[in-house]
ZAMARGU-4260 file (C-alpha; in steps of 0.2 Angstrom, whole numbers, plus 5000, padded with zeros to 4 digits):
<rodrens>
0) 5125/4782/4393 | 5111/4781/4380 | 5094/4775/4377 | 5089/4763/4363 | 5086/4767/4345
5) 5069/4760/4347 | 5063/4771/4361 | 5071/4786/4351 | 5061/4782/4336 | 5045/4781/4345
10) 5034/4796/4346 | 5026/4800/4363 | 5007/4798/4362 | 5000/4814/4358 | 4984/4812/4368
15) 4993/4808/4384 | 5005/4823/4381 | 4991/4835/4378 | 4983/4830/4393 | 4999/4833/4403
20) 5001/4849/4396 | 4983/4854/4402 | 4987/4847/4420 | 5003/4857/4420 | 4993/4874/4415
25) 4980/4870/4429 | 4994/4869/4442 | 4999/4886/4437 | 4982/4892/4441 | 4973/4892/4424
30) 4955/4886/4422 | 4959/4873/4408 | 4945/4863/4400 | 4952/4847/4393 | 4944/4839/4378
35) 4959/4828/4374 | 4957/4811/4383 | 4947/4798/4378 | 4940/4795/4395 | 4922/4794/4400
40) 4918/4806/4414 | 4905/4794/4422 | 4911/4783/4437 | 4913/4765/4435 | 4894/4757/4438
45) 4891/4753/4457 | 4887/4734/4454 | 4904/4733/4445 | 4913/4741/4459 | 4905/4730/4472
50) 4910/4715/4463 | 4928/4720/4465 | 4926/4723/4482 | 4918/4706/4485 | 4932/4698/4475
55) 4945/4706/4487 | 4935/4700/4502 | 4935/4683/4494 | 4954/4682/4492 | 4956/4686/4474
60) 4973/4694/4476 | 4984/4681/4468 | 4991/4679/4450 | 4979/4674/4437 | 4981/4663/4422
65) 4991/4672/4408 | 4976/4673/4396 | 4963/4677/4410 | 4952/4669/4424 | 4941/4655/4416
70) 4926/4663/4422 | 4930/4680/4414 | 4934/4671/4397 | 4917/4661/4398 | 4908/4678/4401
75) 4916/4685/4386 | 4911/4670/4375 | 4893/4674/4382 | 4895/4692/4377 | 4901/4688/4359
80) 4887/4676/4357 | 4873/4688/4365 | 4880/4704/4356 | 4887/4699/4340 | 4881/4681/4336
85) 4899/4675/4336 | 4903/4658/4343 | 4921/4656/4352 | 4928/4645/4363 | 4937/4650/4379
90) 4953/4644/4371 | 4951/4657/4358 | 4950/4671/4371 | 4965/4682/4379 | 4962/4695/4393
95) 4975/4708/4393 | 4980/4723/4403 | 4970/4734/4392 | 4965/4733/4373 | 4981/4743/4369
100) 4991/4728/4376 | 4980/4716/4365 | 4986/4724/4350 | 5004/4726/4355 | 5003/4706/4358
105) 4996/4704/4340 | 5010/4715/4333 | 5024/4707/4342 | 5017/4689/4340 | 5012/4689/4321
110) 5023/4703/4312 | 5040/4701/4305 | 5053/4715/4301 | 5048/4721/4283 | 5029/4715/4285
115) 5016/4728/4279 | 5001/4733/4289 | 4987/4742/4280 | 4979/4754/4292 | 4963/4764/4289
120) 4967/4782/4292 | 4963/4792/4303 | 4969/4780/4315 | 4972/4779/4334 | 4988/4787/4339
125) 4997/4770/4345 | 4993/4759/4330 | 5009/4767/4320 | 5020/4766/4335 | 5015/4748/4339
130) 5018/4743/4321 | 5034/4750/4319 | 5040/4744/4336 | 5037/4726/4329 | 5048/4731/4314
135) 5034/4731/4302 | 5029/4746/4290 | 5011/4754/4292 | 5003/4757/4275 | 4989/4771/4278
140) 4973/4771/4268 | 4969/4791/4268 | 4951/4797/4269 | 4942/4813/4271 | 4927/4821/4280
145) 4918/4821/4263 | 4918/4802/4263 | 4913/4801/4281 | 4932/4795/4284 | 4927/4778/4277
150) 4938/4767/4266 | 4932/4761/4249 | 4935/4743/4241 | 4946/4751/4228 | 4957/4759/4241
155) 4959/4743/4251 | 4963/4733/4235 | 4977/4746/4229 | 4985/4745/4247 | 4987/4726/4248
160) 5004/4720/4242 | 5012/4703/4244 | 5020/4709/4258 | 5004/4713/4268 | 5001/4703/4283
165) 4987/4712/4291 | 4974/4725/4290 | 4970/4736/4306 | 4956/4748/4309 | 4943/4752/4323
170) 4925/4754/4322 | 4918/4764/4330 | 4933/4774/4326 | 4945/4784/4337 | 4947/4798/4332
175) 4933/4801/4319 | 4918/4793/4327 | 4915/4784/4310 | 4905/4767/4311 | 4906/4754/4298
180) 4890/4745/4294 | 4887/4728/4288 | 4884/4736/4271 | 4900/4746/4272 | 4909/4730/4275
185) 4903/4720/4261 | 4914/4727/4247 | 4929/4727/4259 | 4925/4709/4264 | 4924/4704/4245
190) 4943/4711/4243 | 4949/4702/4259 | 4941/4686/4253 | 4954/4687/4238 | 4969/4689/4249
195) 4968/4673/4260 | 4985/4677/4269 | 4980/4693/4276 | 4975/4695/4294 | 4960/4706/4299
200) 4962/4716/4315 | 4946/4724/4321 | 4946/4736/4337 | 4929/4737/4344 | 4933/4745/4360
205) 4919/4758/4357 | 4906/4746/4353 | 4894/4752/4365 | 4897/4770/4362 | 4886/4768/4346
210) 4872/4780/4340 | 4868/4771/4322 | 4851/4766/4319 | 4858/4748/4313 | 4869/4746/4328
215) 4886/4738/4330 | 4892/4725/4316 | 4908/4717/4318 | 4918/4712/4302 | 4921/4695/4311
220) 4903/4691/4307 | 4907/4687/4290 | 4909/4668/4289 | 4921/4668/4274 | 4935/4678/4283
225) 4931/4675/4302 | 4945/4662/4303 | 4957/4677/4299 | 4949/4690/4310 | 4955/4696/4327
230) 4941/4706/4337 | 4950/4718/4351 | 4938/4725/4364 | 4938/4730/4382 | 4930/4738/4397
235) 4937/4755/4397 | 4925/4764/4386 | 4908/4755/4387 | 4909/4752/4406 | 4919/4768/4411
240) 4933/4757/4418 | 4948/4766/4411 | 4959/4764/4426 | 4955/4746/4428 | 4966/4742/4412
245) 4957/4727/4406 | 4956/4722/4388 | 4952/4706/4378 | 4954/4698/4361 | 4946/4684/4352
250) 4955/4675/4339 | 4958/4658/4330 | 4967/4647/4345 | 4984/4648/4335 | 4984/4667/4337
255) 4977/4666/4355 | 4991/4654/4360 | 5004/4665/4352 | 4997/4681/4362 | 4997/4672/4377
260) 5015/4667/4375 | 5020/4685/4372 | 5010/4692/4386 | 5018/4679/4398 | 5035/4687/4395
265) 5029/4705/4398 | 5015/4706/4412 | 5007/4689/4413 | 4989/4689/4418 | 4978/4705/4422
270) 4974/4709/4440 | 4963/4695/4448 | 4950/4706/4457 | 4947/4716/4442 | 4944/4702/4431
275) 4931/4696/4443 | 4922/4713/4442 | 4924/4712/4423 | 4912/4697/4424 | 4899/4707/4433
280) 4902/4720/4420 | 4897/4709/4405 | 4884/4698/4413 | 4876/4711/4425 | 4865/4725/4422
285) 4869/4734/4406 | 4857/4749/4409 | 4871/4761/4416 | 4880/4758/4399 | 4864/4762/4390
290) 4862/4777/4400 | 4880/4782/4396 | 4878/4781/4378 | 4862/4790/4378 | 4871/4804/4387
295) 4885/4804/4374 | 4872/4805/4360 | 4864/4820/4368 | 4881/4829/4371 | 4886/4825/4353
300) 4871/4833/4346 | 4874/4849/4358 | 4893/4850/4352 | 4889/4849/4334 | 4876/4862/4335
305) 4888/4874/4344 | 4903/4870/4333 | 4892/4874/4317 | 4892/4891/4324 | 4911/4892/4322
310) 4916/4899/4304 | 4930/4888/4297 | 4925/4871/4306 | 4920/4858/4292 | 4909/4845/4301
315) 4901/4828/4298 | 4889/4819/4310 | 4898/4804/4317 | 4888/4790/4324 | 4899/4782/4336
320) 4914/4784/4350 | 4913/4802/4359 | 4924/4813/4347 | 4921/4826/4334 | 4934/4827/4321
325) 4932/4844/4311 | 4942/4849/4296 | 4950/4866/4301 | 4961/4868/4286 | 4951/4885/4281
330) 4960/4893/4296 | 4978/4889/4289 | 4988/4904/4287 | 4979/4916/4300 | 4986/4923/4315
335) 4982/4930/4332 | 4990/4933/4349 | 5007/4928/4342 | 5001/4913/4334 | 5000/4909/4316
340) 4990/4893/4311 | 5000/4882/4298 | 4994/4866/4303 | 4984/4856/4316 | 4998/4856/4329
345) 4998/4876/4328 | 4980/4877/4330 | 4979/4864/4346 | 4994/4875/4354 | 4985/4890/4351
350) 4969/4886/4358 | 4977/4878/4373 | 4988/4893/4377 | 4976/4907/4373 | 4960/4900/4379
355) 4965/4886/4389 | 4955/4872/4380 | 4964/4856/4377 | 4961/4847/4360 | 4972/4835/4350
360) 4980/4839/4333 | 4974/4828/4319 | 4993/4825/4314 | 4993/4814/4327 | 4980/4802/4320
365) 4987/4804/4302 | 4977/4818/4296 | 4984/4836/4298 | 4968/4846/4292 | 4958/4841/4307
370) 4958/4840/4326 | 4950/4829/4339 | 4937/4836/4350 | 4932/4824/4365 | 4915/4827/4372
375) 4916/4816/4388 | 4914/4831/4399 | 4899/4838/4407 | 4887/4849/4397 | 4892/4864/4406
380) 4910/4861/4402 | 4907/4858/4384 | 4897/4874/4382 | 4911/4884/4390 | 4924/4875/4380
385) 4917/4879/4363 | 4912/4896/4368 | 4931/4898/4370 | 4935/4890/4354 | 4923/4901/4344
390) 4931/4916/4352 | 4949/4910/4348 | 4943/4906/4330 | 4935/4924/4329 | 4952/4931/4334
395) 4961/4924/4319 | 4963/4936/4305
</rodrens>
């Protein structure tokens, strides 16, 4: 008996794996603080939960259209107009079982064997595996903390070849928290205007977790490339609905139709009562989301201030999402408690096993010099976790 080559060649999600290791240590009686998963610690807002309860009472327990309930797609159209000044038709919207499925739908629907996909690095852990599952090749544009992890026009131009089918990135970015502004996009768009066969996939799942003064800007707002842009979003981060598994995409109709066909053979439509609640999320009160973002901004400032006290951590000031992505390469070569730190995986293992703090190695995101620290925890937990990290680093010699 054997498993497929496809599965054997696929890496396990590093964020999920680290979270599992943390849970295992907790079952052994250790006081583990997990800063590994990208999951808000806030509950789903009450008005959204009430909408789901009402939907169940009203009999929304049946199959839904593959591309989503009409009322949810209409709400998404309104959201794009309200928040992004983008006009879509409901035929250009596809609701999926999480934003991750939307990206998988796109890869499996649009990529052929041997196609190239340009990916801004650091990148979300699943991008690489999804692209390779579709038979395509991820082409990474590397960035550093010194450039705020932003890609330049020159880098983008150099990465695009006749085999390039797609460009994929997230803003706000997981894992760096980097937010691309309109001004940042302008030189990149000038490059993309010259490559008219290249599709642009913008993952905007952290849209509402944005601390920048200018706010969120979507690359699809550039009219010159809108007909080649696909915007991926969802409810997990901005509405603290991670377990609801609801995402969506907006794209030209021919792409939306292709993804609907693909999804129809995998999962069909997302759950019915959850979709009814998602309508309320988009069209109801946005205050809980605004309050959550304000709390994350406060936590970010706290975590940055505390991390600045750790010698060997090189930091920048991210303006979105809920992650810090420090460069820890200064610690490489040092040892303590039977551990030698040669890379980010070594450091993540070291702090988990010695001070019981779970973080994620930067290697999972394409940058081995860094680690990802999520601050989606209470302030008390964050203070304790960083106190432990500081001690672990001070022990290294």
